C-alpha positions in Angstrom: 109.4 98.2 75.3 110.7 95.0 76.6 111.3 95.1 80.8 112.9 92.6 82.8 114.4 94.3 85.6 112.2 96.0 88.6 113.8 98.7 91.0 112.4 98.3 94.5 113.6 101.4 97.2 114.1 100.1 100.5 116.6 102.2 102.3 114.6 104.5 103.9 114.3 104.7 107.7 111.0 103.9 108.1 110.4 106.9 110.5 106.7 106.9 110.2 106.8 103.2 111.5 108.9 103.8 114.9 109.8 102.6 117.4 108.4 99.0 115.5 111.3 99.9 112.8 114.3 100.8 115.1 115.8 97.6 114.4 113.3 95.9 112.1 113.1 97.4 108.7 109.5 98.3 107.9 109.3 96.1 104.8 110.3 92.9 106.8 107.3 94.1 109.1 104.6 90.7 108.7 101.4 91.4 107.0 99.5 87.9 108.3 101.8 85.4 107.0 104.6 87.1 105.0 106.9 90.1 105.1 105.6 93.0 103.3 108.3 93.0 100.8 107.6 89.7 99.6 104.1 90.9 98.5 106.3 93.3 96.3 108.3 90.7 94.8 105.4 88.3 94.1 103.6 91.3 92.1 106.8 91.6 90.2 106.7 87.6 89.5 103.0 87.8 87.9 104.2 90.8 85.6 106.9 88.2 84.2 109.9 90.6 85.5 112.5 88.6 86.0 115.0 90.5 88.5 114.8 92.2 91.5 116.9 95.2 92.4 116.9 96.0 95.9 118.1 99.8 96.7 119.4 99.3 100.0 121.6 100.6 103.0 124.0 98.3 104.9 121.6 98.2 107.8 118.7 96.6 106.1 120.4 93.7 104.4 118.1 91.3 106.3 115.6 92.1 103.0 118.3 90.3 101.0 118.6 87.5 103.5 114.7 87.0 103.6 114.9 85.7 99.5 118.2 83.7 100.6 118.4 79.9 101.7 118.5 79.5 105.2 120.5 76.2 105.4 120.1 75.5 109.1 116.8 76.4 109.2 116.0 74.2 106.5 118.1 71.2 108.2 115.8 71.7 111.2 112.6 71.5 109.2 113.4 68.7 107.3 114.7 66.7 110.5 111.7 67.1 112.2 109.6 66.3 109.0 107.7 69.5 108.4 108.2 69.2 104.5 105.2 71.5 104.0 107.0 74.5 106.0 110.4 73.3 104.4 108.7 73.9 100.9 107.7 77.1 101.7 110.7 78.8 103.1 112.8 77.5 99.8 110.1 78.6 97.6 111.1 82.0 99.0 114.5 81.8 98.3 114.0 80.1 94.8 111.4 82.8 93.5 113.3 85.0 91.6 117.2 86.7 91.2 117.8 89.3 93.7 120.2 92.1 93.1 121.3 94.5 95.8 122.3 98.0 94.7 123.7 100.2 98.1 122.4 103.9 98.6 125.2 105.3 100.7 123.0 108.4 101.3 119.6 108.4 101.6 118.8 111.6 99.7 115.2 110.9 98.7 113.3 108.4 96.1 114.9 109.9 93.1 118.5 109.4 94.3 117.3 105.8 95.3 116.4 105.1 91.6 119.5 106.5 90.3 121.8 104.6 92.4 120.3 101.6 90.2 121.4 103.0 87.0 124.8 101.2 86.4 122.5 97.9 86.7 119.6 98.6 84.8 121.7 100.2 81.9 119.7 101.5 78.6 117.1 99.1 79.5 113.2 100.2 80.3 112.5 99.3 83.7 110.0 99.0 86.3 109.8 100.5 89.9 107.8 99.8 92.9 107.9 101.3 96.5 108.8 98.7 99.0 106.0 100.0 101.4 103.3 100.2 99.0 100.7 96.9 98.8 98.3 96.7 96.1 96.3 93.3 95.4 93.9 93.0 92.2 93.4 90.1 89.6 95.8 92.0 87.3 98.8 93.2 89.3 99.6 97.0 89.5 102.7 96.7 87.6 101.2 94.8 85.3 98.6 97.1 84.5 101.1 99.7 83.3 103.1 97.4 81.5 100.6 96.5 79.2 100.0 100.6 78.5 103.9 101.2 78.3 104.2 98.5 75.6 101.3 99.4 73.6 102.2 103.2 73.6 106.1 102.8 73.9 106.2 105.6 76.8 107.1 105.7 80.1 103.8 105.0 82.8 102.9 105.8 86.3 100.3 104.6 88.3 97.8 107.1 90.0 94.7 106.5 92.2 91.9 108.9 93.3 92.6 110.1 96.8 90.2 112.5 99.0 91.1 116.5 98.9 92.1 116.4 102.7 95.2 113.6 101.4 96.3 115.6 98.4 99.0 117.0 100.1 100.5 113.4 101.4 101.2 112.3 97.7 102.7 113.6 94.3 99.7 114.7 92.2 99.4 114.8 88.4 97.8 117.4 86.2 96.9 115.3 83.4 94.6 115.4 80.4 92.4 112.1 80.2 92.9 110.8 76.6 91.3 107.0 76.4 89.2 105.6 80.0 91.8 105.9 82.6 94.9 106.7 80.6 96.2 110.1 80.9 98.7 112.3 79.1 100.8 114.2 82.3 101.5 117.7 81.6 102.7 118.3 85.0 103.0 116.7 88.4 103.3 118.5 91.8 105.0 116.8 94.9 102.5 117.2 97.8 100.2 120.0 96.9 98.2 122.0 99.3 94.3 120.9 98.7 94.0 124.8 97.3 96.8 124.2 94.7 96.4 120.5 93.7 95.7 120.0 89.9 93.6 117.1 90.6 93.2 114.2 93.3 95.2 111.5 91.0 98.2 110.4 93.7 100.7 108.4 92.4 100.9 105.2 93.6 104.4 104.0 94.1 104.4 102.1 90.5 106.3 103.0 88.0 107.4 102.1 84.1 110.6 104.2 83.4 112.7 104.8 80.4 116.2 105.3 80.7 116.2 109.0 80.1 115.2 109.4 83.4 118.6 108.8 84.8 119.5 111.7 82.4 116.8 114.1 84.2 118.0 112.7 87.8 121.7 114.1 87.4 120.3 117.5 86.0 118.8 117.6 89.5 122.3 117.5 91.4 120.8 120.2 93.9 118.4 118.5 96.6 115.5 120.0 97.8 114.7 122.1 101.0 114.2 118.6 102.4 117.7 117.1 101.1 116.2 114.8 98.8 116.3 114.6 95.1 112.7 113.9 94.0 111.5 111.4 91.4 108.7 113.6 90.7 111.0 116.4 89.3 112.4 114.0 86.8 109.2 112.8 85.5 108.0 116.8 85.3 110.9 117.0 82.9 109.6 114.0 80.9 106.3 115.1 81.0 107.2 118.5 79.6 108.5 116.7 76.6 105.4 114.7 76.5 107.0 111.7 77.2 104.7 110.5 80.1 101.6 108.8 80.8 99.4 107.8 83.9 97.2 105.2 84.2 94.4 105.1 86.7 94.8 101.5 88.6 92.5 99.4 89.9 92.8 97.2 93.2 93.4 97.1 96.7 95.9 99.7 98.1 97.7 99.4 101.4 100.5 101.9 102.7 102.3 100.0 105.1 104.0 103.2 106.8 100.5 104.3 107.7 99.5 102.3 110.7 95.5 102.4 109.8 96.4 100.6 106.2 99.0 98.5 107.9 96.6 96.8 110.4 94.0 96.9 107.8 96.4 94.7 105.3 96.5 92.3 108.2 92.8 92.0 108.9 92.1 92.1 104.9 94.4 88.9 104.5 93.4 87.0 107.6 89.6 87.1 106.2 90.9 85.7 103.1 92.2 82.9 104.9 89.7 79.7 105.6 91.5 78.6 108.7 91.3 81.9 110.5 88.5 84.0 109.0 85.9 82.8 111.3 87.9 83.1 114.5 89.2 86.6 113.2 85.9 87.8 112.6 84.7 86.4 116.1 87.3 88.3 117.9 86.9 91.2 115.9 83.1 91.4 117.1 84.1 91.1 120.6 86.4 94.1 120.6 84.4 96.5 118.7 82.0 98.5 120.6 77.8 97.7 120.4 75.8 100.2 118.4 73.4 101.7 121.1 
């Protein structure tokens, strides 16, 4: 169960973030000092994953460009003596091996994962949704890798959500077999609160085995939203008793949600000693005083 590659689907249109994403991919929207997708790549690196496979479309190549050299900018920084900034931009280009795969039609997360089949081949692999940020001392994807390697099975990451929000997520129906570890019996795609089997929501982090491609290929009929859902392939794996879930711990932000996106910027600003005090002061100025 040696995992080297991480698949990062980034081909979606980002309609939840319009109009900001009309011409700029949501994955490139800045979260404090970095574009959001850089945090995803850094999480993969911290988990010792060596190859990042972006599943992208023709209008969003700016994502791959961010992880390439910018010779004109580097020349300018070098001429003006801005060595610290030069080091930072070169580091981004050198941090990881980037592989790009084209998703010609946006047919859902399952279809995006299937597009990476020829690159992944018959290896187990990680997958991280490109707009889901998570921060903890042990990276979220690393928490899953440890379990996948010890149990030799596919693993999905889950976190509890409030009952009113279960309809926004894939929800697991599972049996707890160890602290924070579950054997998945079934999955539900965005159930109503009344029908939800639990409040444990899939958080956009997966360790998958190559047989997931067989299940995705069998889903040759898109759902009513004209999408091929990864959840349906995971259900097939769960029925064969080949899927675990791990409750992740850490701070999570969905950057497609404006409240989470703005909170993530404040969160990172508060971690930075250079701006923390001024940021707190400005927040106090704009927050209404309690009566």
